[in-house]
N, C-alpha and C positions, 0 to 999 in steps of 0.2 A: 387491563388498564386501570389505573387509579381514577377515582372521581371525587369531586367535592359537591356539596349541596348548594343550590342557588339560594340567594337571600330574597327572592321574590322580584327579580328584575322584570321590567315591563315585557309582556309577551311570553313570559315563562311561568309555569306553575311554581309554587313555593318549594316543591321538592324536586324540581327538574335537575338532572345530573349535568354538571359542567364538564366537558371533556378535559382530560389531562393535557397540559401543554404539549407533551411529546406526541400526542395524537393529532396535532394540528396539521391539516393538509398543507403541503408546501405552497400551493398557490395563494394562500392567505398570509404567508409570511412576508413582511415588509421587504420590498426589493426583489421579489421573485415574480409573482403574478402568473396568470394562466399560461402564457406562451412559454416562459422558461420552465414552469412546472411540468408542461407536457414533455419537454426535452429531458428533464430529470426522470420523468416516468419511464422513458425509454431505457433507463438504467435500473429500473425497478425501485425508484425512490419516489414515494408518494406522501409520506409524512415526515415530520421532523425526526422522529425516532429512526426511520429508515436511513435518513441522511447521516445521523450521528454514528450509525454502525457501518457506514460505507467507508472503509479504510483505504488509504493510499495503496496503489499497486506496488509502489516502491518509493524510496527516498533518494534524491540525488544530492551529492555534496557539491553545491555550487559556490562554496567558499574558495575552492581551488579548481577552476576550470583548466583544462589542458590547452596550452597554446597550440595552434595548428602546426607550427614547426616542430613540436615535440611529439607528434603522432607517430606511432610505430605500428607495423602490421599486427593485426589481431588484438589491438587495444580495444577494450570496451569502455568507453569514456564519454564525457560530455564536453562539447566545445561551444564557443559563441563566436559569431562573426557577422559581417554585413554582406548582403546579397550583391554580387557584382554582375552576374549573368544567369539567365534561366534558359535551359535547353530542353524543350518538351520532346517526347518521343515522336518519331515520324508517324504519320497516319498509316494505318494498316500494319503497324509493327508493335503490338501491345506488349511484347516481351522486353522491349527496350525501355529502360527506366527514365523517369524524369530526372534531370541533373541540374543542380543549383551550385554555382561557384561561390564559395564563401571566402572572405579574407578577414583577418583580425589584426593586421599590422605586423605579424610575424611570418605570414605566408598565405598561400591559397590552397584550398582543397575542394574537389567536387563532392557534393553530397547527393546521394541517389536514393530515389523512392521507386520501388517496383509496383506496378499496378495501381498507381495513384496519379494518373495524368491530370485529374481535375485540379490538383494543387497549382497548376499553371495559372489558374484564375485567381488564386489566393495570394501567391507570392508576388512581390514587386521588388524591383531594383531599389537598393537603399534601405530596405527593411533589415533589422537586426534579428537574427535567429539564435535560439539556444537549441542545440541538436545533440541527441543522445543516440549512440549506435556503436557499430564495430568498424574500425579502420581495416580495409582489405585492399589487396591488389587483384585486378582481373588480369590473369595471365602475366605478362611482363609490363603491363601499363602502369600509370601513376597510382599513387595511393588514393583511395576513395573512402568516403564515410558512408556506410550502408545504414540508413537511418531507421531507428526503431521508434523514436518519438521526437517531436520538435515543439517549439513554442516561439511564436512571434513576439518580439519584445518591443521594438520601436523602429522608427525610420531615422534617417540621418539628421533630420531636423529636431529630433528629440521628442516627437509626438508619439505617445504611447496609447494603445487601445484600452489601457486600464488607468486607474487613478495613480499618478506618479507618487502620491503620498504613501502608497503601500508597497513601494519597490522592495522594501526589506522582506516582504513575503516571498519574493520570487528569486532573489539573488543574494549572494554573500552569506549563505547559511545552508543547513540541511533542509532541502525543499521537498515537500510531499508532492507526488505525482499521481493524480487520480485517473481512473478509467473515464473516458469521455464518449460522447456520441456526436454525430454530425450536427453542427449548429451550436455546440457548447464547447468553448475553448478552455485552455488550461488556466489562464489567469482569472477570469471570472469565476470558474469553479473553485479555485483555491481561496479566493476572497469570500465566496459564499460559505464554504465550509468553515472558515475561520469565524465568520460572524455567527453561524449556527452553534458552533461549539461554545463560543463565549457566552451566548445568550441562554443555552439550554442544557449544557452538560451537567449542571448540578442536579438536574432532575432525573438523571440516569441512575439505575441501581448498580452498585458495584458488583460486577460479575464474579469476582474472586471471593471464595469463601473466607470469612473473617480470620480463621486460624492461619490460612495460607498468606493472607495479606499481612498479618502480624509477623509471620516468618520472614517474608521478603523485607519488611521494614527492619527487623532485627539483624538480618544478614546484609543489610544495605545493598540489596539486589533489586533494582527496578524490574517489574514483571516483563518489560519489553526486552530485557537482556538475557532472559532464560532461553537457552537453545532447545531444550527438550523437557516436557512434563511427563514423568513416568508415574502413573497412578496405579493403585491396587486394582487388579484385573478381576473384579467381582461382578460388575454390572455394566454392560456396554451402554445401555441407555443413559445411566448416570454420567459416565465418562464423556459420552458424546454431548450431553447437555452442557457440561462444564466447558468442553472444547468450543462449542458454538457460542456460548456466552462470552468466552474470552476471545472470540474471533481468531482462533488458531487454525493454521493449515493442518490437515490430518497428519502429515509427517512429523509435526512438532509434538504430537501426543501419540506415540506408538502404542499399538494394541497387540496382545497375543491371546486374548480370551478365546478367539475362534480356534486357535491352534491347540491350546493346552487346557482350556477351561479355567475354573477358579482354583488357583493353587495357593490361596491365602497370601500372606505377606511375601512368600517366595516368588510371587508373580512380579515383584519389582525388579530384583536382580535377574530373574528369568527373562523379562522383557528387555532389559538392558543388553543382555548377552545375545538374545535372538534377533533384536532389531537394531541395536546401536553399536555393535562390535566394530564395524569399519569406521563409523563416524567418530567414535571415542579415540581411535588411534590416529586421528588427523587433527592435531593441534588442540588448543584449549577449548573446553566446553563447559557450560554451566547447566546443571540439571536441577529440577525441582522434583523430589521424590516424596511420595506420600503413600503409606500402607496401613492396614489394619491388622490387629493381632487377635488374641483370644478375648471373647466378650466385647467390651466397649473400648479396649485399649487401641491406641493408634499413635503413629509418629510421622513426622515430616522433617525433611532437611533440604538445604541447598548444598549441592555438591559441585565444587569447582575442580576440574581435573584436566590434565593435558597428556596427550600421547599415551593413553591407557591401553595396555595389551591385555585382551580378554581371550581366554581359550575358547575354542569352538565348542558349541553345545553338543554334548554326548547324550544320545537317547538310547536307553537299554530296552 
């Protein structure tokens, strides 16, 4: 952690170190406090820096929600509607789901939650929900929404559990959806993360090496749009450090070092062939490639390709 020197504030020695703002415990951030900090701790978030690296589980396109009448079997989508009825599972039958009937003016659909009977105490008639999940039929019955995630928006009187002035955070755009814990709901979490990012993001170190950052700017390719990062397979620790700093899933930075060892710059096309052969044949992909040659020579590029046919790897 970085530190600065105190100028002799009361109660401190003249040379006492002042913690970096990113090391600030979340309970001392305005608007959080000890109780909410404890909930955030259940997610492994204890400092401002922890929270800034806590990325959304996914993003939902809430600019175009699916109307209920437009639902089709096996659609994985997001709908919104008002609760018209709540049907809890009968006592002694835990395998029966909780069912909530939603309407949006175009139709009605039952939304079901398995193993979450406690939601009966949270939902109320008249509340508006945003629901994400899969539309399915059970046997020959009506279409149901099997819910993966939900969010309470407001009741019919327009009263909302969050500040109505920040409604643009939650609807009408691409919305981040964060992992939660009991007692911490989606809207306060989203509002908190926005506030932390705006206040502290400038203190974060850019995790992308400067040369690769310059490459992405030159190629007009935001780092978030890169499908795969294929790096020189020389040192697993270095590549893993880059991956973790960029907060990339392991599958986005394929590795073949364990299989073939260090094959110099040939490791880049070798990794593409061994790990990405099927993916490259399925529609457009954007790759960032970076490899080393003899001595200190090295090169990187952004590759955009579509439906690439790669021969199978032949080992002699």
